[in-house]
C-alpha positions in Angstrom: 126.9 -136.3 70.8 124.8 -136.1 67.6 124.8 -132.7 65.9 121.6 -132.0 63.9 120.4 -129.0 62.0 116.8 -128.2 61.1 116.3 -125.6 58.4 112.9 -123.9 58.7 111.0 -123.2 61.9 107.4 -123.6 60.6 105.2 -126.2 62.1 107.2 -129.0 60.4 110.6 -127.8 61.7 109.3 -127.0 65.2 107.6 -130.4 65.5 110.7 -132.2 64.3 112.8 -130.4 66.9 110.3 -131.2 69.6 110.3 -134.9 68.9 114.0 -135.1 68.4 114.7 -133.6 71.8 112.7 -136.3 73.4 114.2 -139.1 71.4 117.8 -137.8 71.6 117.9 -135.7 74.8 121.7 -135.2 74.6 121.8 -134.2 70.9 122.9 -130.7 69.9 120.2 -129.2 67.6 120.3 -126.0 65.6 116.9 -124.7 64.5 117.5 -122.2 61.6 114.8 -119.8 60.4 115.2 -117.2 57.6 112.5 -114.8 59.1 112.4 -113.1 62.4 109.7 -115.4 63.9 108.6 -119.0 64.1 105.5 -120.6 62.6 106.0 -120.1 58.8 102.6 -119.6 57.2 100.9 -119.9 60.6 100.6 -116.4 61.8 98.2 -114.6 64.2 97.8 -110.8 64.0 96.8 -109.3 67.3 95.7 -105.7 67.3 93.3 -104.9 70.1 90.4 -105.7 70.0 91.0 -108.1 67.2 92.7 -111.5 67.0 93.0 -112.4 63.4 94.5 -115.5 61.8 96.5 -114.7 58.7 97.0 -118.4 57.8 95.4 -121.6 59.2 92.9 -120.7 61.9 92.5 -124.2 63.4 93.7 -127.8 63.4 91.9 -131.0 62.4 91.6 -133.7 65.0 90.4 -136.6 62.9 94.1 -137.2 62.0 95.5 -137.6 65.5 99.1 -136.3 65.1 98.4 -132.7 65.9 96.3 -133.6 68.9 99.0 -136.0 70.2 101.6 -133.2 70.0 99.3 -130.8 71.9 98.7 -133.4 74.6 102.4 -134.2 74.8 103.1 -130.6 75.4 100.5 -130.5 78.2 98.4 -127.7 76.7 95.2 -129.4 75.7 93.2 -127.2 78.0 94.3 -124.1 76.0 92.4 -125.3 72.9 88.7 -124.8 72.3 86.1 -126.4 69.9 84.1 -124.5 67.3 81.0 -122.7 68.4 77.8 -124.8 68.0 75.9 -121.9 66.3 76.2 -121.5 62.6 78.2 -124.7 62.4 77.7 -125.3 58.6 79.1 -124.1 55.3 77.3 -122.5 52.3 77.9 -122.2 48.6 77.1 -119.4 46.2 74.5 -120.0 43.5 73.6 -117.2 41.1 74.8 -114.6 43.6 73.0 -116.0 46.6 74.2 -118.3 49.3 72.7 -121.7 50.1 73.7 -124.3 52.7 75.6 -127.2 51.3 73.2 -130.2 51.5 73.4 -132.4 54.6 75.3 -135.6 53.9 77.5 -134.2 51.2 81.1 -134.6 52.4 83.7 -133.3 50.0 82.2 -135.3 47.1 80.4 -138.3 48.8 76.6 -138.2 48.9 75.3 -139.9 52.0 71.8 -138.3 52.6 69.9 -138.6 49.4 66.7 -136.8 50.6 68.7 -133.7 51.6 70.4 -133.7 48.2 67.2 -134.0 46.3 65.7 -131.0 48.1 68.7 -128.8 47.7 68.1 -125.7 45.5 71.8 -125.6 44.5 71.3 -128.1 41.7 68.7 -128.4 39.0 66.4 -131.5 39.0 68.5 -133.2 36.3 71.7 -132.4 38.3 70.2 -134.0 41.5 69.0 -137.1 39.6 72.4 -137.4 38.1 74.0 -137.6 41.6 71.6 -140.5 42.4 72.6 -142.1 39.2 76.2 -142.4 40.6 75.0 -145.7 42.1 74.8 -147.2 38.6 78.1 -145.8 37.2 80.6 -148.6 36.7 83.9 -148.5 38.6 87.0 -147.4 36.7 89.3 -150.3 35.9 92.4 -148.3 35.3 94.8 -147.8 38.2 96.4 -144.6 36.8 96.0 -141.3 38.7 93.3 -138.9 37.5 92.2 -135.4 38.2 89.6 -134.4 40.8 87.5 -133.0 38.0 87.7 -136.2 35.9 86.7 -138.3 38.9 83.9 -136.1 40.1 82.4 -135.5 36.6 82.6 -139.2 35.8 80.9 -140.3 39.0 78.6 -137.4 39.9 78.1 -135.4 36.8 79.2 -132.0 35.5 76.7 -129.9 37.4 77.5 -131.4 40.8 81.2 -130.9 40.1 80.8 -127.3 39.1 78.4 -126.3 41.9 79.6 -128.4 44.9 82.8 -130.4 44.4 85.0 -127.7 42.7 84.3 -124.9 45.2 84.8 -127.1 48.2 88.0 -128.6 46.9 89.2 -125.2 45.6 88.6 -123.7 49.0 90.8 -126.3 50.7 93.7 -126.6 48.2 93.5 -123.3 46.3 94.1 -125.5 43.3 92.6 -126.2 39.9 90.5 -129.3 40.0 91.3 -130.2 36.4 95.0 -130.8 37.4 94.6 -131.8 41.1 95.6 -135.4 41.8 92.9 -137.7 43.3 95.4 -140.1 44.7 97.4 -137.4 46.4 94.4 -135.4 47.9 91.4 -137.7 48.2 92.6 -141.2 47.9 89.7 -142.4 50.2 87.2 -141.8 47.4 89.4 -143.7 44.9 89.4 -146.6 47.3 85.6 -146.4 47.8 85.2 -146.9 44.0 87.8 -149.6 44.0 86.4 -151.6 47.0 82.6 -150.9 46.7 82.0 -149.9 43.1 81.1 -146.3 43.9 80.6 -143.5 46.4 76.9 -144.2 47.2 77.6 -147.9 47.5 80.4 -147.2 49.9 78.1 -145.0 52.0 75.5 -147.8 52.2 78.2 -150.3 53.2 79.5 -148.0 56.0 76.0 -147.2 57.2 75.5 -150.9 58.2 78.2 -150.6 60.9 76.3 -147.6 62.5 79.6 -146.2 63.9 79.7 -142.6 65.2 82.2 -141.7 62.5 79.7 -142.8 59.8 76.9 -140.9 61.4 79.0 -137.7 61.2 79.8 -138.4 57.6 76.1 -138.6 56.7 75.4 -135.4 58.5 78.4 -133.5 57.3 77.9 -130.3 55.2 81.2 -130.0 53.4 83.5 -129.6 56.4 83.2 -131.6 59.6 83.5 -128.7 62.0 83.2 -130.8 65.1 86.5 -132.4 64.2 88.5 -129.1 64.6 89.9 -127.1 67.4 92.0 -123.9 67.9 94.1 -122.4 70.6 92.3 -119.7 72.6 95.1 -117.2 72.1 95.7 -117.9 68.4 97.8 -120.2 66.3 100.9 -118.2 66.7 100.6 -118.7 70.5 100.8 -122.4 69.9 103.9 -122.1 67.6 105.6 -119.9 70.2 104.7 -122.4 73.0 106.5 -125.1 71.0 109.4 -122.8 70.7 109.4 -122.1 74.4 109.5 -125.8 75.2 112.6 -126.4 73.0 116.2 -126.5 74.3 117.4 -126.3 70.7 119.5 -123.4 69.6 117.1 -121.1 67.6 118.8 -118.9 64.9 116.3 -116.4 63.5 116.9 -114.1 60.5 119.4 -116.7 59.2 119.4 -117.2 55.5 120.9 -120.5 54.3 122.4 -120.5 50.9 123.4 -124.2 50.4 124.6 -127.4 51.9 127.9 -129.1 51.3 129.7 -132.2 52.3 132.8 -132.2 54.4 135.8 -134.5 53.9 134.5 -136.8 56.6 131.0 -137.1 55.1 129.2 -134.7 57.4 127.2 -131.7 56.2 128.0 -128.0 56.5 125.7 -125.0 56.0 126.6 -121.9 54.2 124.7 -119.0 55.7 124.9 -115.4 56.8 125.2 -116.5 60.5 128.8 -116.5 61.7 127.8 -118.9 64.6 127.2 -121.7 62.0 130.2 -121.2 59.8 132.5 -123.9 61.3 129.8 -126.4 62.4 129.6 -129.9 60.9 126.3 -131.9 61.2 125.6 -135.6 61.4 122.2 -134.9 60.0 120.4 -132.0 58.3 116.6 -131.9 58.1 115.2 -129.4 55.5 111.8 -128.2 56.6 111.1 -125.6 53.9 108.9 -125.3 50.8 110.2 -127.8 48.2 111.3 -125.1 45.8 113.5 -123.7 48.6 114.8 -127.2 49.5 115.6 -127.8 45.8 118.1 -124.9 45.8 119.6 -125.8 49.1 120.5 -129.4 48.2 121.4 -128.9 44.6 125.1 -129.3 45.4 124.7 -132.5 47.5 121.9 -134.3 45.7 121.1 -132.9 42.3 118.7 -135.7 41.3 116.5 -135.0 44.3 116.8 -131.3 43.8 115.4 -131.6 40.2 112.5 -133.7 41.5 111.7 -131.2 44.2 111.6 -128.5 41.6 108.8 -130.3 39.8 106.3 -129.6 42.6 104.7 -126.2 41.6 103.3 -123.7 44.2 100.5 -121.2 44.1 100.3 -117.8 45.7 97.2 -116.4 47.4 96.0 -113.4 49.4 93.8 -113.1 52.4 91.9 -110.0 53.3 90.7 -109.7 56.9 87.7 -107.4 57.4 86.1 -106.3 60.7 82.4 -105.8 59.8 79.3 -105.0 61.7 77.4 -108.1 62.7 74.0 -106.2 62.5 74.6 -105.6 58.7 75.1 -109.3 57.8 72.0 -110.9 56.3 70.7 -113.6 58.6 70.7 -116.2 55.8 74.4 -115.5 55.2 75.6 -116.3 58.7 77.6 -119.5 58.8 81.2 -120.6 59.3 82.2 -120.2 55.7 81.1 -119.6 52.1 82.7 -121.3 49.1 82.4 -119.8 45.7 82.3 -121.9 42.5 84.5 -120.9 39.6 81.5 -120.9 37.3 80.2 -117.9 39.3 83.0 -115.8 37.7 83.7 -113.9 40.9 87.1 -112.7 42.2 87.1 -114.6 45.4 87.5 -118.3 46.3 85.9 -118.3 49.7 84.8 -116.2 52.7 85.3 -117.5 56.3 83.6 -115.8 59.2 86.4 -116.8 61.6 85.0 -115.0 64.7 81.8 -117.1 64.4 83.9 -120.3 64.5 85.8 -119.4 67.7 84.8 -117.0 70.4 86.5 -113.9 71.7 88.3 -113.0 68.4 86.6 -109.5 68.3 83.9 -107.5 70.0 80.4 -109.1 70.2 78.9 -106.7 67.7 81.6 -107.4 65.2 82.5 -110.2 62.8 85.9 -110.9 61.4 85.6 -112.1 57.8 88.5 -113.6 56.0 88.3 -113.3 52.2 90.5 -115.6 50.1 91.7 -114.7 46.6 94.1 -115.9 44.0 95.5 -119.4 44.3 95.9 -121.5 41.2 92.3 -120.8 40.3 92.8 -117.0 39.8 96.6 -116.4 39.8 96.3 -113.2 37.8 94.7 -111.4 40.8 98.1 -111.6 42.6 99.4 -108.9 40.2 97.0 -106.3 41.7 97.9 -103.9 44.5 97.0 -104.5 48.1 94.5 -101.6 47.8 92.8 -103.3 44.8 92.6 -106.6 46.6 91.1 -105.1 49.7 88.6 -103.3 47.4 87.6 -106.6 45.9 87.2 -108.2 49.3 85.0 -105.3 50.5 82.9 -105.5 47.3 82.4 -109.3 47.8 81.4 -108.9 51.5 78.8 -106.4 50.5 77.4 -108.6 47.7 77.4 -112.0 49.5 76.9 -110.9 53.1 74.8 -107.8 52.7 77.3 -105.5 54.4 76.6 -101.8 53.7 79.3 -99.9 55.7 83.0 -99.8 55.2 85.0 -102.2 57.4 85.9 -100.9 60.9 89.4 -102.5 60.4 91.1 -104.2 57.5 94.3 -106.0 56.7 95.7 -107.8 53.7 98.4 -110.5 53.8 100.0 -112.2 50.8 101.3 -115.8 50.8 103.7 -116.0 47.9 104.5 -119.5 46.6 103.2 -121.0 49.8 100.7 -123.6 48.7 102.1 -126.8 47.0 100.0 -128.1 44.1 99.5 -131.8 44.1 99.2 -132.4 40.4 98.3 -135.6 38.7 101.2 -138.1 39.3 102.2 -136.3 42.6 102.4 -139.5 44.5 104.9 -140.9 42.0 107.1 -137.8 42.2 107.1 -138.0 46.1 108.1 -141.6 45.9 110.9 -140.8 43.5 112.1 -138.1 45.9 112.2 -140.5 48.8 114.0 -143.2 46.7 116.7 -140.7 45.7 117.1 -139.5 49.3 117.9 -143.1 50.4 121.4 -142.5 48.8 121.9 -139.5 51.1 121.6 -141.0 54.6 122.3 -137.8 56.6 119.7 -135.6 54.8 115.9 -135.4 55.3 113.3 -133.2 53.7 109.9 -132.5 55.3 107.0 -130.1 54.9 103.6 -129.8 53.3 104.8 -130.7 49.8 104.6 -134.4 50.4 101.9 -136.2 52.3 99.3 -133.5 52.8 98.9 -129.8 53.2 97.2 -130.1 56.6 98.9 -129.3 59.9 98.4 -132.9 61.3 100.0 -134.4 58.1 103.0 -132.1 58.5 103.4 -133.1 62.1 103.1 -136.7 61.3 105.9 -136.5 58.7 108.0 -134.5 61.1 107.6 -137.1 63.9 108.4 -140.0 61.6 111.5 -138.2 60.3 112.6 -137.5 63.9 112.2 -141.2 64.7 114.4 -142.1 61.7 117.1 -139.6 62.6 117.1 -140.8 66.2 117.3 -144.4 65.1 120.2 -143.6 62.8 122.0 -141.8 65.6 121.5 -144.7 68.0 122.8 -147.1 65.3 125.9 -145.0 64.8 126.8 -145.4 68.5 125.9 -149.0 68.4 128.1 -149.6 65.4 131.0 -147.9 67.2 130.5 -150.2 70.1 130.5 -153.1 67.6 133.8 -152.0 66.1 135.3 -151.8 69.5 134.0 -155.3 70.2 135.5 -156.7 67.0 138.9 -155.3 67.9 138.7 -157.1 71.2 136.9 -160.1 69.9 139.4 -162.8 71.1 139.7 -161.6 74.6 136.0 -160.8 74.7 135.1 -164.4 73.8 137.4 -165.8 76.5 135.9 -163.4 79.1 132.4 -164.3 78.0 133.0 -168.0 78.3 134.5 -167.5 81.8 131.6 -165.4 82.9 128.9 -167.7 81.6 130.6 -170.6 83.3 130.7 -168.8 86.6 127.1 -167.4 86.4 125.7 -170.5 88.0 124.4 -170.4 91.6 127.1 -169.6 94.1 127.4 -172.1 96.9 127.7 -170.5 100.4 127.6 -172.3 103.7 124.9 -171.3 106.3 127.6 -169.6 108.4 128.8 -167.6 105.3 125.2 -166.6 104.6 124.8 -165.4 108.2 127.9 -163.3 107.9 126.7 -161.8 104.6 123.3 -160.9 106.1 125.0 -159.3 109.0 127.3 -157.3 106.7 124.4 -156.1 104.7 122.4 -155.1 107.8 125.4 -153.2 109.1 126.1 -151.3 105.9 123.0 -150.8 103.8 121.8 -147.8 105.8 118.2 -148.4 104.7 118.9 -148.8 101.0 117.6 -151.8 99.0 119.9 -154.5 97.5 119.5 -152.9 94.0 120.7 -149.6 95.3 123.7 -151.3 96.9 124.5 -152.9 93.6 124.3 -149.7 91.4 125.8 -147.1 93.8 129.6 -147.3 94.0 129.9 -146.0 97.6 127.1 -148.2 99.0 128.5 -151.3 97.2 132.0 -150.5 98.6 130.5 -150.1 102.1 128.9 -153.5 101.9 132.0 -155.3 100.6 134.1 -153.7 103.3 131.7 -154.9 105.9 132.0 -158.4 104.5 135.8 -158.2 104.7 135.8 -156.8 108.3 133.4 -159.5 109.5 135.5 -162.2 107.8 135.4 -165.7 109.2 134.3 -169.0 107.7 135.8 -168.1 104.3 133.7 -165.1 103.6 136.7 -162.8 103.5 138.2 -165.0 100.8 135.3 -164.6 98.4 135.5 -162.3 95.4 133.5 -159.2 95.1 131.4 -160.8 92.4 130.6 -163.9 94.5 129.6 -161.8 97.5 127.3 -159.5 95.4 125.9 -162.5 93.5 125.1 -164.3 96.7 123.4 -161.1 98.1 121.1 -161.1 95.1 120.3 -164.8 95.5 119.4 -164.2 99.2 117.2 -161.3 98.2 115.4 -163.3 95.5 114.8 -166.3 97.8 113.5 -163.9 100.5 116.2 -165.0 103.0 117.6 -161.5 103.6 115.1 -160.4 106.3 116.3 -156.8 106.0 113.8 -154.1 105.1 114.7 -151.0 103.0 113.5 -147.7 104.3 115.2 -145.2 101.9 114.4 -144.5 98.3 116.1 -142.5 95.6 113.8 -140.2 93.6 116.4 -139.3 91.0 115.1 -138.2 87.6 116.8 -140.5 85.1 114.5 -140.1 82.1 117.2 -138.6 80.0 119.2 -141.8 80.5 116.5 -144.2 79.4 117.4 -144.5 75.7 121.1 -145.0 76.5 120.2 -147.6 79.2 117.9 -149.4 76.9 120.3 -149.8 74.1 123.2 -150.7 76.4 121.0 -153.3 78.2 119.9 -154.9 75.0 123.5 -155.0 73.7 124.7 -156.6 76.9 121.9 -159.2 76.8 122.7 -160.1 73.2 126.4 -160.5 74.0 126.1 -162.6 77.1 122.4 -163.8 77.3 122.2 -162.7 80.9 119.9 -160.4 82.9 120.9 -157.1 84.4 121.5 -158.6 87.8 124.4 -160.5 86.3 126.3 -157.5 85.0 125.5 -155.5 88.1 127.3 -158.0 90.3 130.3 -158.5 87.9 132.8 -155.6 88.1 134.1 -156.2 84.6 130.6 -156.5 83.0 129.4 -153.4 84.9 132.3 -151.5 83.6 131.4 -152.6 80.1 127.8 -151.6 80.5 128.8 -148.2 81.8 131.2 -147.7 78.9 128.5 -148.4 76.3 125.7 -146.4 78.0 127.7 -143.4 79.0 129.0 -143.0 75.5 125.4 -142.9 74.2 124.3 -140.5 76.9 127.4 -138.4 76.6 127.7 -138.3 80.4 129.8 -139.6 83.3 126.9 -140.2 85.7 127.1 -144.0 85.9 124.6 -144.2 88.8 121.8 -142.5 86.8 122.5 -144.8 83.9 122.3 -147.9 86.1 119.2 -146.6 87.8 117.6 -146.0 84.4 118.3 -149.7 83.5 116.6 -150.8 86.8 113.6 -148.5 86.1 113.2 -150.1 82.7 113.4 -153.6 84.1 111.1 -153.0 87.0 108.4 -151.3 84.9 108.8 -154.0 82.2 109.4 -151.2 79.8 112.6 -152.7 78.3 111.2 -153.1 74.8 112.9 -156.1 73.2 112.1 -154.6 69.8 114.2 -151.5 70.2 117.6 -153.1 69.4 116.0 -154.7 66.4 114.7 -151.3 65.2 118.0 -149.6 65.5 119.9 -152.3 63.7 118.8 -153.7 60.4 115.1 -154.4 60.4 114.2 -151.6 58.0 110.8 -151.0 59.7 108.8 -147.9 59.0 106.1 -147.2 61.6 102.8 -145.6 60.6 99.8 -144.9 62.8 96.3 -143.5 62.1 92.8 -143.8 63.6 90.7 -146.7 62.3 88.0 -144.2 61.0 90.7 -142.7 58.7 91.9 -146.2 57.7 88.4 -147.2 56.7 88.0 -144.2 54.5 91.3 -145.0 52.7 92.2 -148.7 52.8 94.5 -148.0 49.9 96.8 -146.2 52.4 97.6 -149.5 54.0 100.9 -151.0 52.6 100.8 -154.4 50.9 104.3 -155.1 52.4 104.9 -157.6 55.2 104.5 -156.1 58.7 103.2 -156.2 62.2 100.1 -154.3 63.2 98.8 -153.1 66.6 95.3 -152.0 67.6 95.2 -149.7 70.6 92.9 -147.1 72.3 93.0 -144.9 75.3 92.8 -147.9 77.6 96.0 -149.5 76.2 97.0 -152.1 73.7 94.2 -154.3 72.3 95.6 -156.7 69.7 98.9 -157.4 67.9 99.4 -159.5 64.8 101.6 -160.0 61.7 101.0 -160.7 58.1 102.8 -161.1 54.8 100.4 -158.5 53.3 99.2 -155.9 55.7 96.4 -154.5 53.5 94.9 -157.9 52.9 95.0 -158.9 56.5 93.8 -155.6 58.0 91.0 -155.4 55.4 89.7 -158.7 56.8 90.0 -157.5 60.4 88.1 -154.3 59.6 85.3 -156.1 57.7 84.7 -158.7 60.4 87.7 -160.1 62.1 88.2 -163.9 62.5 89.5 -163.1 66.0 86.2 -163.1 67.8 87.4 -161.0 70.7 88.8 -158.3 68.4 85.7 -158.4 66.1 83.4 -158.0 69.2 85.5 -155.0 70.5 85.6 -153.3 67.1 81.9 -153.7 66.7 81.1 -152.1 70.0 83.5 -149.1 70.0 83.8 -145.7 68.3 86.3 -146.5 65.7 87.8 -143.0 65.6 89.0 -143.6 69.2 91.0 -146.7 68.1 94.4 -146.3 66.6 96.1 -148.7 64.2 99.9 -148.8 64.3 101.7 -150.5 61.5 105.3 -151.6 61.4 106.0 -152.0 57.7 109.1 -153.9 56.7 111.0 -152.8 53.6 113.3 -154.6 51.1 116.2 -156.3 52.8 114.5 -156.6 56.2 115.0 -159.9 58.1 111.3 -159.6 59.0 110.4 -160.6 55.4 110.9 -164.1 56.8 107.7 -165.3 58.5 109.7 -166.8 61.3 111.6 -163.6 62.0 108.3 -161.6 61.8 106.6 -163.9 64.3 109.6 -163.4 66.7 109.2 -159.6 66.3 105.4 -160.0 66.9 106.0 -162.1 70.0 108.4 -159.6 71.5 105.8 -156.8 71.0 103.2 -158.9 72.7 105.5 -159.7 75.6 106.4 -156.0 76.1 103.1 -154.4 75.4 100.7 -157.0 76.7 97.6 -156.4 74.5 94.6 -157.7 76.3 93.0 -159.5 73.3 96.0 -161.6 72.5 97.0 -164.9 74.0 100.4 -164.6 75.7 103.2 -166.0 73.4 
């Protein structure tokens, strides 16, 4: 049984535990949290009649990972979309608020007329945005700051008045040090591929996809691509917790990790229940500055790199204000505040206008954001002073005249990672160093994105790697046993293969065998007789009792093998009336690995080891060791379930051995915005949507091949389908092969591709 510890019960740690339990149902998992609750910086304050989010108040759906987790949990109906009214954002200009122009998404202009009419910018500033079309693309590949990129392409005024407040509101970061590649690589790719942002918008408009239409109409944030739980974000975190079987240890402070003499990891903590435990794998799901301290003793190089990622602190004031006092022109989902306005706040979100039933109908819950890397000095002020600032800003920008009916301040100290210039290189260095520590993983919002879906994606991918590693350990153990017994195994294999040919029975023997089955099967199918010890014994006893014509002299294997042959040739003429509804899902992983290993050893189908007592014993030994169980019947039934549903994925054994495949997936709409996110490594790619698998292919360079597919595929059926569908509903799955993978060979990669096509049956491929 694999023993795994996850340190940190925020959204990353909870998601990792959730996926691990489904990949390794028999593993022992300890989920360790320093505070007295789960959720990390996701926290909902409920004080009747108010439901106030202290951290994130919703989840983006454009990146599919969060939505997939929600659907996997079976709670999609508990989430709601933003209200249609006031679904836009505004920006402060000279103390007044104005709508962000239609068609200005983060920093890409897509509706020129709306931008030309906006009062936010001067006429020279608006004309300078239009001049972006003529700005030459940057030739250098080095990372640059958001400020550098935006000023270079759109001009200083556009950066100061639009880009900086929008970006600052999202990342609470200083744009002059914020990395473009780490935060908005899609715009870097637009410049690289199309020569500029406006040119890219024109190129996308030709496709007339729904996602493009939304981008042209977007006003800063695409609010129709978000959703939130009806009962608050903490409800979601607690629901994940409730669905876990893992042992949760709250109020447990971890001091450090250390290796044991046998290469496992131990945790030093204030929890006596964890003192003597040794773990096969530890996943650290904390801020990187916390992770740095924890792993300093086991991986000092990675610890030093983690310490290079700085964090910012911020404060959020929640004010319950009277809706009647808010100026009509100030009503919206949110207001961002440029740094050049010299105000003490970063943004104001009217959260109760985004999602219903957060407060009484005559009240608005306003969240006022302060501090961050933009104004770090404000964090030195008292809670009372920060609340006073928030109230003052609500009066100035919203028109409120009365004191709030209810107020609360929350501080998030060192909670927001800062993706500085060169961040991507630091993250890659961290991952390279972690390769030398196979039983240690680190996840969280310090790596691939601060959003909830990005955290969930990394947690899921890490869970898959841990599960693969655990399956490999069991497989290696089986291989060691096989090597010890190699000589006898080879002899047994040769004997079995030679005897696997069709068994010759006379007509009289067949009649006796059919009679024995009819007498003993008690309504069960042939498969059930093969996999259930008592039913199999009953059939064999009936064969012995009937005897005659040599049947009684046949071996058990010959009798069972002939029974299968009669069933397959439809010569049994005995109907089954009983079915077993056993739940064997927890045995599927073990059955799959054991089945693939048996097939690789003997090149025979499952029927052949089910009829051979020695082979069946070997199959049971492998599978039950993986499942950590003695329920041989459920293991065998799981193997039958995989075979009958054609779900026995031939690629699984390849994944858990030495293929070095990393699997990524994202919606096509997201891929189009960031083609640079596609690896240039060799790999296999899969297009799919809600109807199933569409197309599977392989390439020596995934980015080159997929760019061709997405710009007009040479596969006519695929090109036609992509041209007719909403691209945000199509997902691209990429199996990327790293150094040392056998799939770097075209022949091996084509075999991998063929196995995927056989098992997944994409409808736009020809069968291999």
